[in-house]
C-alpha positions in Angstrom: 37.3 -52.2 133.3 37.7 -54.2 130.0 35.8 -53.6 126.8 33.5 -56.8 127.4 32.0 -55.3 130.8 31.7 -51.7 129.3 29.6 -53.2 126.2 27.5 -55.2 128.8 26.9 -52.2 131.1 25.9 -50.0 128.0 23.4 -52.6 126.6 21.9 -53.1 130.1 21.8 -49.4 130.7 19.9 -48.7 127.4 17.5 -51.5 128.0 16.8 -50.1 131.6 16.1 -46.8 130.0 14.0 -48.3 127.2 11.8 -50.2 129.7 11.6 -47.2 132.1 10.3 -45.0 129.3 7.8 -47.4 128.0 6.3 -47.9 131.4 6.1 -44.2 132.0 4.2 -43.9 128.7 2.0 -46.6 129.6 1.2 -44.9 133.2 0.4 -41.7 131.4 -2.1 -43.2 129.0 0.1 -43.0 126.0 -0.1 -46.5 124.9 0.6 -46.2 121.2 3.9 -44.4 122.0 4.6 -47.4 124.7 3.9 -49.8 121.8 6.4 -48.1 119.5 9.1 -48.4 121.9 8.2 -52.2 122.4 10.2 -53.3 119.3 13.3 -51.4 120.4 13.0 -53.1 123.9 12.6 -56.6 122.1 15.8 -55.8 119.9 17.8 -54.6 122.8 16.9 -57.8 124.7 17.8 -60.0 122.0 21.1 -58.1 121.4 22.0 -58.7 125.0 21.2 -62.4 124.8 23.1 -62.7 121.8 26.1 -61.0 123.1 26.1 -63.1 126.3 25.4 -66.3 124.2 28.4 -65.7 122.0 30.8 -67.2 124.5 28.6 -70.6 124.7 28.4 -70.8 121.1 32.4 -70.3 120.8 32.7 -73.2 123.5 30.1 -75.4 121.6 32.2 -74.9 118.5 35.4 -75.9 120.2 33.9 -78.9 121.8 32.5 -80.1 118.5 35.8 -79.4 116.6 37.3 -81.8 119.2 34.7 -84.2 119.1 34.9 -84.6 115.0 38.6 -84.0 114.8 38.2 -80.8 112.9 41.2 -78.9 114.0 41.2 -76.4 111.1 39.0 -74.0 113.0 40.7 -70.6 114.0 39.1 -68.6 116.7 40.0 -64.8 115.9 37.0 -63.0 114.8 36.1 -61.3 118.0 39.3 -60.3 119.3 38.3 -56.6 119.3 35.6 -57.3 121.6 38.1 -57.2 124.6 41.1 -58.6 126.3 39.0 -61.5 127.7 37.7 -62.6 124.2 41.3 -62.3 122.9 42.6 -64.4 125.7 39.8 -67.0 125.2 40.4 -67.4 121.5 44.2 -67.6 121.9 43.8 -70.6 124.6 41.3 -72.4 122.1 43.7 -72.0 119.2 46.6 -73.3 121.5 44.4 -76.3 122.6 43.6 -77.0 118.8 47.0 -76.7 117.8 48.1 -79.2 120.3 45.5 -81.7 119.1 46.8 -81.0 115.5 50.2 -82.0 116.5 49.2 -84.9 118.3 47.1 -86.1 115.5 49.9 -85.6 113.1 52.3 -87.4 115.3 49.9 -90.3 115.6 49.3 -90.6 112.1 53.1 -90.6 111.2 53.6 -93.3 113.6 50.9 -95.4 112.3 52.2 -94.7 108.8 55.7 -95.9 109.9 54.4 -98.8 111.7 52.1 -99.9 108.7 55.0 -99.5 106.2 57.1 -101.6 108.3 54.5 -104.5 108.6 53.7 -104.2 104.9 57.6 -104.7 104.0 58.5 -107.4 106.4 58.8 -111.0 105.2 56.8 -112.5 108.1 53.1 -112.7 107.5 51.1 -110.6 109.9 47.2 -110.4 110.1 44.6 -109.6 112.8 40.9 -110.6 113.1 38.2 -109.9 115.6 36.0 -112.4 117.6 33.7 -112.9 114.6 36.9 -113.7 112.2 36.7 -110.3 110.4 40.1 -109.2 109.2 41.3 -106.0 110.8 45.0 -105.8 109.2 46.8 -108.0 106.8 50.1 -107.6 105.0 51.4 -108.8 101.4 53.6 -111.4 103.1 50.6 -113.1 104.7 48.9 -113.4 101.3 51.9 -114.9 99.6 52.6 -117.4 102.4 48.8 -118.4 102.3 48.7 -118.3 98.6 45.8 -116.1 98.4 45.1 -112.5 97.0 42.2 -111.4 99.2 40.9 -112.2 102.7 38.1 -110.7 104.4 37.3 -113.3 107.0 39.4 -116.0 108.2 36.6 -118.4 107.4 37.3 -117.7 103.9 40.5 -119.9 104.3 38.6 -123.1 104.6 38.6 -123.8 100.9 42.4 -123.3 100.6 43.5 -124.3 103.9 40.9 -126.7 105.7 41.4 -126.7 109.2 43.3 -123.5 109.6 40.6 -121.0 110.6 39.5 -123.3 113.6 43.4 -123.6 114.4 43.8 -119.8 114.4 40.6 -119.2 116.6 41.6 -121.9 119.1 45.3 -120.8 119.5 45.9 -119.2 122.7 47.8 -116.0 123.1 51.5 -116.5 123.4 51.2 -120.1 122.0 53.0 -121.2 118.6 51.8 -124.2 116.4 52.9 -125.8 113.0 50.5 -126.1 110.1 51.3 -128.0 106.8 49.8 -126.5 103.7 48.5 -128.4 100.7 51.9 -127.1 98.9 53.9 -129.1 101.5 54.8 -125.6 103.3 55.5 -125.8 106.8 53.9 -122.6 108.5 55.0 -121.5 111.9 52.1 -119.8 113.5 52.3 -117.5 116.7 49.3 -115.8 118.2 48.9 -112.8 120.6 45.7 -111.3 121.9 45.2 -107.4 122.5 42.1 -105.5 123.6 41.6 -102.3 121.7 38.7 -100.2 122.8 36.8 -102.9 124.6 37.4 -105.2 121.5 39.3 -108.5 121.6 41.5 -108.6 118.5 43.8 -111.7 117.8 47.3 -110.8 116.2 48.8 -113.7 114.1 52.4 -113.9 112.7 53.1 -116.7 110.1 56.5 -117.8 108.7 57.4 -120.4 106.3 60.0 -122.4 107.9 59.9 -125.1 105.1 62.9 -123.2 103.4 64.6 -123.0 106.7 64.3 -126.7 107.1 65.5 -127.1 103.4 68.4 -125.0 104.3 69.4 -126.9 107.4 69.0 -130.1 105.2 71.2 -128.8 102.6 73.9 -127.8 105.0 73.8 -131.4 106.7 74.1 -133.1 103.2 77.2 -130.7 102.2 78.7 -131.2 105.7 78.1 -134.9 105.1 79.5 -134.8 101.5 82.7 -132.7 102.6 83.3 -135.4 105.4 82.7 -138.4 103.0 84.8 -136.6 100.1 87.7 -136.0 102.7 87.8 -139.5 104.0 87.4 -141.3 100.7 90.4 -139.3 99.2 92.5 -139.8 102.1 91.9 -143.4 102.0 91.9 -143.9 98.1 95.1 -141.5 97.2 97.6 -143.7 99.2 96.3 -146.8 97.5 96.8 -145.3 94.0 100.1 -144.2 95.0 100.8 -147.8 96.4 99.5 -149.4 93.3 102.1 -147.4 91.2 104.7 -148.5 93.5 103.7 -152.3 93.2 103.5 -151.9 89.4 107.1 -151.0 89.4 108.1 -154.0 91.7 106.5 -156.3 89.4 108.1 -154.8 86.2 111.5 -154.4 87.7 111.9 -157.1 90.2 109.4 -159.9 89.9 109.1 -160.3 86.2 112.9 -160.7 85.6 113.1 -163.1 88.3 110.4 -165.6 87.5 109.5 -167.8 84.7 105.8 -167.7 85.5 104.8 -164.8 83.1 101.2 -165.9 83.2 100.9 -165.1 86.9 102.7 -161.9 86.3 100.2 -160.8 83.8 97.3 -161.7 86.1 99.1 -159.7 88.8 99.5 -156.8 86.5 96.0 -157.0 85.1 94.6 -157.1 88.9 96.8 -153.9 89.8 95.5 -152.2 86.7 92.1 -152.9 87.7 92.5 -151.8 91.4 94.2 -148.6 89.9 91.4 -148.0 87.5 88.7 -148.3 90.0 90.5 -146.3 92.5 90.8 -143.4 90.1 87.3 -143.9 89.3 86.5 -143.3 92.9 88.5 -140.1 93.2 86.9 -138.7 90.0 83.5 -139.7 91.3 84.2 -137.8 94.6 85.6 -134.8 92.7 82.5 -134.6 90.7 80.5 -133.6 94.1 83.0 -130.6 94.5 80.5 -128.1 92.9 77.7 -129.2 95.5 79.8 -128.0 98.5 81.6 -125.1 96.8 78.7 -123.4 94.9 79.7 -119.7 94.7 77.3 -117.0 96.1 74.9 -115.6 93.3 76.1 -112.3 91.7 72.7 -110.6 91.5 71.7 -108.4 88.4 68.7 -107.5 86.7 67.4 -110.6 84.7 64.4 -110.1 82.3 62.3 -113.3 82.7 61.3 -113.4 79.0 64.9 -113.3 77.8 66.0 -115.9 80.4 63.6 -118.6 79.3 63.8 -117.7 75.6 67.6 -118.0 75.7 67.4 -121.4 77.2 64.7 -122.7 75.2 66.6 -121.9 71.8 69.7 -123.9 73.2 67.6 -127.2 72.7 65.5 -126.5 69.7 67.7 -128.7 67.3 68.4 -131.5 69.8 64.5 -131.7 70.5 63.8 -131.7 66.6 66.2 -134.2 66.1 65.0 -136.3 68.8 61.3 -136.0 67.8 60.2 -133.9 70.7 57.7 -131.0 70.3 58.4 -128.0 72.3 55.9 -125.5 73.5 56.7 -121.9 75.1 54.3 -119.8 76.7 55.4 -116.5 78.4 52.8 -114.4 80.4 55.5 -112.4 82.3 56.5 -109.9 79.6 58.8 -107.1 80.8 59.1 -108.5 84.3 62.7 -108.6 85.7 63.9 -110.0 88.9 67.5 -109.8 90.8 69.2 -113.1 90.2 72.5 -114.6 89.0 71.5 -115.3 85.2 74.2 -118.0 84.7 72.9 -119.9 87.7 69.5 -119.7 86.8 70.3 -120.7 83.2 72.2 -123.7 84.7 69.1 -124.8 86.6 66.7 -124.4 83.6 69.0 -126.4 81.2 69.4 -129.1 84.0 65.6 -129.4 84.1 64.9 -129.2 80.4 67.8 -132.0 79.9 66.1 -134.2 82.5 62.7 -133.7 80.9 64.2 -134.9 77.6 65.9 -138.1 79.1 62.6 -138.9 80.4 61.1 -138.7 77.1 63.4 -141.0 75.5 61.7 -143.6 73.1 58.4 -142.0 74.0 55.8 -141.3 71.1 54.3 -137.9 70.8 56.9 -136.4 73.1 56.1 -133.1 74.4 57.9 -130.5 76.6 56.3 -127.4 77.7 57.9 -124.2 79.3 55.7 -121.7 81.0 56.6 -118.3 82.7 54.0 -116.4 84.4 53.1 -114.5 87.6 50.9 -116.2 90.2 48.1 -114.6 92.3 50.6 -113.7 95.2 52.8 -111.8 92.6 55.7 -114.6 92.4 57.3 -115.6 89.2 56.6 -119.3 88.2 58.4 -121.1 85.6 57.2 -124.6 84.8 58.8 -127.2 82.6 56.3 -130.1 82.0 56.9 -133.2 80.1 54.3 -136.0 79.1 56.9 -138.7 80.0 56.0 -141.8 82.4 56.1 -139.5 85.5 57.8 -140.0 88.8 56.7 -142.7 91.1 55.8 -141.9 94.7 58.9 -143.1 96.4 61.2 -141.5 94.1 59.3 -138.2 94.7 60.4 -138.1 98.5 64.1 -138.7 97.5 64.3 -136.6 94.1 66.3 -133.9 95.8 68.6 -136.0 98.1 72.3 -135.7 96.7 73.4 -138.8 95.0 69.9 -140.1 94.4 69.0 -140.7 90.9 66.7 -142.9 88.5 68.8 -142.6 85.6 71.5 -145.4 84.7 74.1 -143.0 83.9 73.0 -140.2 86.4 75.0 -138.8 89.3 72.3 -137.8 91.3 73.7 -134.3 91.9 71.8 -132.1 89.1 68.4 -131.5 91.0 70.3 -131.2 94.3 72.4 -128.6 93.0 69.6 -127.1 91.3 67.4 -127.0 94.5 70.6 -125.3 96.1 70.7 -122.7 93.7 67.2 -121.5 93.9 67.2 -121.5 97.5 70.2 -119.1 97.3 67.8 -117.0 95.3 65.3 -117.1 98.0 62.8 -119.3 95.9 61.6 -122.8 95.7 62.1 -125.8 93.4 59.2 -128.2 93.5 58.2 -131.4 91.5 54.6 -132.0 90.7 53.8 -135.5 89.4 50.7 -137.8 89.6 52.9 -140.9 89.8 54.4 -143.3 87.1 51.2 -143.6 85.2 52.3 -141.9 82.0 50.8 -138.4 83.2 54.3 -137.0 83.0 55.8 -134.5 85.5 56.2 -130.8 86.2 59.2 -129.0 87.9 58.0 -125.7 89.2 60.5 -122.8 90.1 59.1 -120.0 92.4 60.9 -116.6 92.7 60.1 -113.4 94.4 59.7 -110.5 92.2 
């Protein structure tokens, strides 16, 4: 017989004896003595009730700990009350430990998934049927050019039509959206039901850089083909011209009295030779466009980068009567980049700005470096020149296109290629050829 049964039996026996004594005293007209025993009887009844109700309280506490996910409770205070209580406490503790392990694994998995979502380059966010944001990662903020989002309808001011597009997009479907910054966003939707609530999961990816990369590869391949074919055609011509010049000097000139005709022939051959070599030099000038080396990434301080480039042009700008303004709001910020290639890009952009300001009164060039609202490094080079007309804006990064009389049309294309290889973007902002100047903007990820 276990301890619990013995304790119950003893309490019932004592209560029975007390009740019998009270009744006997009452029957023998000893009411005062019977009343004295009454508190003892009530105390014994409460003791039996409290003892029996302890299991219910323990069960209630156990269920409440599960309901409120409080798994820190341990059941062991009444192990001395018998084997049945000890076993009950052991079972309660084992169940709570199982819940603890399950919750720990769940939290670890959620943290792992959240870490992945926060670090992937694809933008991910979810919202309910009312548009309330449930989840969003930094890539989504960066791609949409915002720093906070609580409801998708807040996107109306930045991206008109995007909230309606997201709501109407069916699960499993894809669509494209062009931002005001001329980015092409690929949007994919999926719908899940969580605890009876309908949640739409959206992934967004900027395919503008991918399109630019494909366009760049196409231009590079075309350039390689053109260079190969032109060189194959021009090289024999140059060689043949040399042979013809020897024939004229050694065979034709001594055998004829028409020296004027011979001189005309020599002049014609020299012209053809000169133009052929000019074509060869022109084609070789684009070799860098197709053979640009991969960046050698090191830690680059933004302030040091822009300061070093700006110092190169101080004397030339002063001589040309160009005012230069430098503004740096990115102190002590470093990125991984090829410093020599970035310097090449900045030098090319500053030279272009100086060329645009030739013979301009009150000429000014400004260079700014700062962090935008999505934590990207921005470097702006602005001039107050005549600006770029709309037609040229659409072609300015195309290889061989130039608005300069002496330009080769390769500088901006090469600069764009370098920035793309750094995972960034090179943009041009110009209100048109109305004297409001133009701005070239470099965006680099920190």
